[in-house]
C-alpha positions as CSV (number, residue, x, y, z in Angstrom):
1,M,80.4,79.0,108.8
2,S,83.2,78.0,111.1
3,T,86.7,79.1,110.2
4,D,88.3,77.1,113.0
5,T,91.6,75.7,111.8
6,K,91.3,72.8,114.2
7,L,88.5,71.3,112.1
8,P,89.3,67.7,111.0
9,M,90.7,67.4,107.5
10,P,91.3,64.6,105.0
11,E,94.3,62.4,105.2
12,V,97.4,63.9,103.5
13,V,99.0,61.6,100.9
14,D,101.5,61.9,98.1
15,R,100.2,63.2,94.7
16,A,100.3,59.9,93.0
17,T,98.1,58.3,95.7
18,W,95.8,61.2,95.6
19,Q,95.5,61.1,91.8
20,A,94.7,57.4,91.9
21,E,91.9,57.9,94.3
22,L,90.6,60.8,92.2
23,D,90.7,58.7,89.0
24,A,88.6,56.0,90.7
25,L,86.1,58.7,91.7
26,R,86.0,60.0,88.1
27,V,84.6,56.7,87.0
28,R,81.6,57.2,89.3
29,E,81.3,60.9,88.3
30,K,81.1,59.9,84.6
31,A,78.5,57.3,85.4
32,H,76.5,59.9,87.3
33,T,76.7,62.2,84.3
34,R,75.5,59.6,81.9
35,A,72.7,58.6,84.3
36,G,71.6,62.2,84.3
37,D,71.6,62.3,80.5
38,A,69.4,59.2,80.5
39,I,66.9,60.8,82.9
40,A,66.8,63.9,80.8
41,A,66.1,61.8,77.8
42,A,63.2,60.1,79.6
43,R,61.9,63.6,80.7
44,R,61.8,64.6,77.0
45,R,59.6,61.6,76.3
46,L,57.0,62.4,79.1
47,P,53.4,63.0,78.0
48,M,52.0,66.4,78.8
49,V,48.7,67.9,80.1
50,E,46.9,70.9,78.8
51,V,46.3,73.9,81.0
52,D,44.0,76.9,80.5
53,A,46.0,79.4,78.4
54,T,43.7,82.1,79.6
55,T,44.5,81.6,83.3
56,P,44.8,85.2,84.7
57,L,48.0,86.6,86.0
58,T,48.9,90.1,87.1
59,G,52.0,91.8,85.6
60,P,53.4,95.3,85.4
61,D,50.6,96.5,83.1
62,G,47.8,94.8,85.0
63,P,45.9,91.6,84.1
64,V,47.5,89.2,81.6
65,T,47.1,85.6,80.8
66,L,49.4,82.5,81.1
67,L,49.8,82.6,77.3
68,D,51.1,86.2,77.5
69,A,53.8,85.2,80.0
70,F,55.5,83.2,77.2
71,E,56.4,86.6,75.6
72,G,55.9,84.9,72.2
73,R,58.4,82.1,72.8
74,R,57.7,78.4,72.5
75,Q,58.5,77.4,76.1
76,L,58.2,78.9,79.5
77,I,59.8,78.0,82.8
78,A,58.0,79.4,85.8
79,Y,59.3,79.5,89.4
80,Y,56.5,79.7,91.9
81,M,57.8,81.9,94.6
82,M,56.3,81.6,98.1
83,W,55.0,84.8,99.7
84,F,53.9,85.8,103.2
85,D,51.3,88.5,102.7
86,G,51.7,91.6,104.7
87,R,55.1,90.5,106.1
88,P,58.3,92.7,105.8
89,A,61.2,91.8,103.6
90,A,63.2,90.3,106.4
91,E,60.4,87.7,106.9
92,Q,60.0,86.6,103.3
93,C,61.1,83.1,102.2
94,E,64.9,82.6,102.5
95,G,64.8,79.5,100.3
96,C,62.9,81.2,97.4
97,T,65.2,84.2,97.8
98,Y,68.2,81.9,97.5
99,Y,67.0,80.0,94.4
100,N,65.2,82.7,92.4
101,G,68.1,85.1,93.0
102,Q,70.5,82.9,91.1
103,V,68.7,83.1,87.7
104,R,70.0,86.3,86.2
105,E,71.4,86.0,82.7
106,L,68.3,85.2,80.6
107,S,69.7,85.8,77.1
108,Y,70.8,82.2,76.5
109,L,67.4,80.8,77.5
110,H,65.7,83.4,75.2
111,A,68.0,82.4,72.3
112,A,66.8,78.8,72.9
113,G,63.2,79.9,72.7
114,I,62.6,79.7,76.5
115,T,61.1,82.4,78.7
116,Y,61.9,82.3,82.4
117,A,59.5,84.1,84.8
118,T,58.7,84.3,88.5
119,F,55.1,83.4,89.4
120,C,54.8,84.9,92.9
121,Q,52.1,83.6,95.1
122,G,51.5,87.0,96.7
123,P,50.0,90.3,95.5
124,Y,51.7,92.0,92.7
125,E,52.3,95.5,94.0
126,E,53.7,94.2,97.3
127,S,55.9,91.4,95.9
128,V,57.3,93.3,93.0
129,R,58.8,95.8,95.5
130,Y,60.7,92.8,96.8
131,R,62.0,92.0,93.4
132,D,63.1,95.6,92.9
133,F,64.8,95.7,96.3
134,M,66.7,92.6,95.5
135,G,67.7,94.0,92.1
136,W,66.3,91.1,90.1
137,D,65.2,91.8,86.6
138,V,63.3,88.6,85.7
139,P,59.7,88.9,84.5
140,W,57.5,89.0,87.6
141,Y,53.8,88.0,87.8
142,S,51.4,87.5,90.6
143,V,49.4,84.2,90.6
144,Q,47.7,85.0,93.9
145,D,44.3,84.3,92.5
146,S,45.3,81.4,90.1
147,A,48.0,79.4,91.9
148,E,45.5,76.7,93.0
149,A,44.3,76.3,89.5
150,L,47.8,76.2,88.0
151,L,49.2,73.9,90.6
152,A,46.2,71.6,90.3
153,G,46.4,69.9,93.7
154,R,50.1,70.6,94.4
155,R,50.7,72.4,97.6
156,V,50.3,76.2,97.3
157,G,52.9,77.9,99.5
158,M,55.8,75.8,98.4
159,F,58.4,76.6,95.7
160,H,57.8,74.8,92.5
161,L,59.6,74.9,89.1
162,V,57.2,74.2,86.3
163,C,57.8,73.9,82.5
164,Y,55.3,74.8,79.9
165,L,55.0,74.4,76.1
166,R,53.0,76.6,73.8
167,D,51.4,75.4,70.6
168,G,49.7,78.3,69.0
169,D,47.1,79.5,71.5
170,R,47.2,76.3,73.5
171,V,49.4,75.7,76.6
172,F,50.7,72.4,78.0
173,E,52.5,71.6,81.2
174,T,55.4,69.2,80.5
175,Y,57.3,68.8,83.7
176,W,57.4,70.1,87.3
177,T,59.5,69.6,90.4
178,N,59.9,70.9,93.9
179,G,62.0,70.2,97.0
180,R,65.6,69.4,95.9
181,G,64.5,69.4,92.3
182,V,64.8,73.2,92.3
183,E,68.5,72.8,92.8
184,A,68.6,72.9,89.0
185,M,68.5,76.7,89.5
186,D,71.4,76.7,91.9
187,I,75.2,77.1,91.4
188,N,76.2,77.5,95.1
189,Y,75.3,73.9,96.2
190,A,77.0,72.5,93.1
191,L,80.2,74.3,94.0
192,M,79.9,73.4,97.7
193,D,79.6,69.7,96.7
194,M,83.1,69.9,95.2
195,T,84.6,71.1,98.4
196,V,86.0,69.0,101.2
197,Y,83.3,70.0,103.7
198,G,80.4,69.9,101.2
199,R,77.1,71.6,102.1
200,Q,77.7,71.0,105.9
201,E,74.2,69.6,106.2
202,T,73.3,67.1,109.0
203,W,71.9,64.7,106.4
204,E,75.1,64.5,104.4
205,D,77.4,61.4,104.6
206,S,80.5,63.1,105.9
207,P,83.3,61.8,108.1
208,A,82.9,62.2,111.8
209,G,83.7,65.6,113.1
210,W,83.0,67.4,109.8
211,P,81.2,70.8,110.3
212,R,77.4,70.7,110.2
213,D,76.5,74.4,110.0
214,G,74.7,74.1,106.7
215,S,71.8,76.0,105.1
216,V,68.6,74.2,105.8
217,H,68.2,75.0,109.5
218,A,69.5,78.6,109.7
219,G,73.0,78.3,108.3
220,F,73.9,80.5,105.4
221,F,70.3,80.9,104.1
222,R,69.8,83.6,106.8
223,T,72.2,86.1,108.3
224,D,71.3,88.4,111.2
225,G,67.7,87.2,110.9
226,R,67.3,88.0,107.2
227,P,67.7,86.1,104.0
228,T,71.5,86.5,103.5
229,S,71.5,88.2,100.1
230,Q,69.3,91.1,101.5
231,L,72.3,92.4,103.5
232,S,74.3,93.7,100.5
233,R,71.2,95.5,99.2
234,L,70.7,97.2,102.5
235,E,74.3,98.2,102.6
236,A,73.9,99.7,99.1
237,G,71.1,101.9,100.5
238,R,68.1,100.2,99.0
239,S,64.8,100.4,100.8
240,D,63.2,97.1,101.8
241,D,59.8,98.8,102.4
242,L,57.2,96.6,100.7
243,G,54.4,98.9,101.7
244,T,53.2,96.4,104.3
245,G,53.8,98.7,107.3
246,G,56.0,95.9,108.7
C-alpha cells in the first residue's frame, strides 16, 4: 500500500464541526446495526433442510462422518476451503488463506455449543500440510469426495461458509453464504472500513484521488507472489512443502 504523504486527505476542520459531522454519521451507524439485528432475527427463523449425517469426510484418523465433525456439540460452522490439487503452497487460494486464517480462538464458540471446522476441497494429506505450515489449529477435514453432495448444486471450488444443526443423529443445514458473506470471519476489513482510505478497492465510493491498491486484484492478499500471511511462516523457518513436488 502506498505511503505517499502527497495522497489527498479529508478537509481539516475544528473539533466542534468534526464532532457534529460524526454525530450525524452515528445515527446512520446505529440504524445499520439495528438493521443487522433484524436480519439476524430473520435468519434464526429460516426453515432448514436435512442432509445425510453419514456423509463421509477424511480427518486425522481417517474416514469419519459429517456427524462426527460436530465433536458432540449441537451446532457446526464449516468453512469450505478451495484447493488446487498438486499445486505448491504459493499457488493456493489467497482468499481462503486470508479468511480461514482469522478464525483462531475457538473456546467461545465451543462454550456456546458450536464447533468450527475447515472442510477442505482437496486431499487430506496434502492440504493438512498447508494447515500445519500456516500454524492453524482448527479441525481440518477433506471433503474431496463429498463436496458436491454437501454443497448440493452450489459451485465447488468456491469458498462457502455453511451452518449446520444436529438433532441426535440427524443433521440439518440452516444457513450458508459465500462471496462477501464470508466477511463475517474477517476483522481486517472491518478495521479498514473505519479508516479514512477504507479498503482501497476500485468499487468503493471514495473521493477522487483516494488510493485504489486494495485486496481483490493483487493488493494485500498477495505479497511477492504468495498469499501474504505465508511470508512470516517462511521467515520463521517453516517448510511449505506440501508433498506435491511443486
